[in-house]
N, C-alpha and C positions, 0 to 999 in steps of 0.2 A: 659436663655441659650438654651431652648428647640428648638426653631426655628433655631438658628445657627448650633446646633449639627445636627439637621435633614438635613439642607442644606449641611453640610460637608459629611454626610453619602451618600446622594443622589449624590453629586458631585463626590465623590470617586467611587461610583458604576457606574456612567455614564462613567467616564474616564477609569475605568477597562474594561467595555464592549467594548469601542472603541479600546483600546489597544490590547485586547485579541481576540476579535471576528472580528472587522472590518478591522483593519490595516493589519494583516498577509496575508489574501488573496490578498489584493491590492499590498502588498510588493512582492508577488509572480509574479504578472503581471509585475511590474517594473523590476524584475530580468530577466524575459523572454525577455523583450524588449531589454535588453543590453544597454540601454541609461544611460549616466552619470546623476546622481541625485544631486540636490542641497544639501547643508550640513544639512539643517533643515529636509529634507525628510530622509536622511541617519540616522540622530540622532533619528527621530521618529521610523524608522524601527528597529534600534538597541534596543531602549527601549521596543518596542512591543515584540521583540524576547526574551528579558530577562523576561518580564512580563508573556509572554505566555509559555515559555519553562522552566523557573526556578522559577515559583511562589511557588512551593512546598518547595523550598530552601529559597527563600526570606522571606516568611511568618514566618517560625520558627526562622530565624535569627533576624527578626525585633522584634518578641515577646521576644526572649531571650535577645536582647539588652535592651529592655524596663525593663525587670525584673532585669537584672544586674544593670542597672542605678538606679532603685528604691532601690535595696539592698545596693548599694554603698552610696546612698543619706541618708540612715539611720545611717551610721557610722558618728562619730564626724567630721572628716575632710571633708567627702563628704557633710554632712549637712551644715557645715560652708560655704563651697564654693558655694553650691546651694543657700543658703540664701543671700550671697553677690550678686550673679547673679540676683536673683529675684528683689532686690532693685534697680538694675541698668537697668532693662528692660524698654524700652521706653513706657511711658504711664502706663503700668501695674505696674511697679515698684513704681510709685507715688501712685497708688491706694492701693497697699499692705502696703506702709508706712502710708498712711492716716488711713487705717483700723486699723493697729496696734496701732497707736497713740490714736485713738478714744477709742479703747478697754482699753488701759492702763489708760487713763484719767478717764474714767467712773468707772472702777473697783477700782482704787486708791481712787477716791473721795468717793465711797461707803464704803470702808474699813476704811478710816480715819474718816468718819462721824459716824461709828460704834464704834469708840474708839480704833481701832487697832493701835499699835505703828508704827511709820513711817518705821523703819527698817524691822519689821516683814511684814508690808503691801507690801513693795517693793520686799521682797523675794518671796511673794506669787504672786504678780501682774506680775512679769516678765514672768511667765509661760503662761500668756494669749497672749503675743506678738507673740509666734509661729515663732520666728526668732532669731537665735543665735547671730547675729550682734547686734540687739537691746537688747537682753537679757544681753549681755556683758556690754552694756552701763549702764543698771540698776544695775548690780552687782558692777560696778565701782562707781556708785552713792551711793550705800550703804556704801562702804569703805570710800568715801569722806565725807559722812554725819557723820560717826563715828569720823572723824578727824576735824569736825566743819565746813565743807563746805556746801553750800546750794544745794538743788536739782537742781534748775534752772541753776546754774553755771556748774554743771557736765553735764547736758543734752546739754547745749549750747556748751561746750568744745568738746563734742563728734562729733558734726556736723551731727548727724544722726536724730535729732528731729527738726521739723520746728521752725524757729525763733519766730513765733508768739506764739507758745506754751511755749517756754522758757521764753518769756517776760511775759506772763500771769501767769506762775508759780512763777516767781520772784515777781510780784506784789502781788500775793496771799500770798507768804511767808512773805513779808514785812508788809502786812496789817493784817495778821492773818486770812485771809479768803481763805486759800488754797483749801479747799473742794469746795467752791462756784466757784472759778476760774477753777478748774478742771472740774466741771460740765459744765461750759460755753465752755471750750475747747472741751470737748467730744461732746456736742451738735453741735458745729460749724463743727467739722471734720466729724461727722456722716452725716450731711447734704451734705458736700462735697463728701463723699463716695457715697451717693445716687445719686447725680448729675452725678458723673463720671461713675457709673455703668449704669445709664440710657443712657448716651451719648454713651458709648462703645457698649451696646447692640443694640442701634439704628443704629450704624455704621457697626456692624458686618455683618448683612444680605446683604446690598448692596456691601460691600467689597467681601464677599464670592461669590455673584452672578457675580461680575466683574472678580474674579479669575477663576470661571468656564467658563465664556465667553472667557477669554483669552486662557485657556487651549484647549477648544473645537475649537476656532478659529485657534489656531496654528496647530491642527491636520488637520482641513479642508484645510487650506492654504497649508500645506505640502503635502497633497494628490492631491489637485486640480491643482496646478501649473504643476507638471509632467504630469498629465493626459491631460491638455490642450496642453502642448508641444507635446505629442504623437499624439494628434488629428491633430495638425498643420502639423506634419511630414507625417501623412497618407494622408491629403489633398494634 
């Protein structure tokens, strides 16, 4: 993530310089001309005015909003909502789910192989999921196991765990090789996580370059069109 983060910092710096240093003087020229400006140029000038004149207010508000959001996300209701949102985010949600499933399977297999009882192992393993939605599923699984139900049936009923994992766990429970099946599940999903991360990181850089190009292109287009119109009027 180092290169995408660097690109984000550079892109933000470039856009800030353009909006604070370059656009305001040109906006003054447009204002002196008295010519009607297109909507995109008016929007650009308004954003530049806010960025240049009220940055001292926008920056503390942005930092304060981030801190309040993080504080709210630590509370039970806030964390539950944030965890549900994380699992539903396009592409990233699937990656978060795969990573949690891989951790769960690997840790549970290790604990069962060490002779830890299933109920105790599930109570410990749910903490590695780092997601309240999935933790609730494991807690329900513990209750169901006490009542004689299988782990696979509870995981499948929740709809939060992949069907392949539920099937593999069911096979492991029936054959008495649950630890081995969990190891296989963990290995499969760990490979999937590595592939997804590699794919996302390879796509982030061109996407961010494209976003920077669109932003800078919008600024240039919004400035050049009125200037060209003014030049034609002078001619």
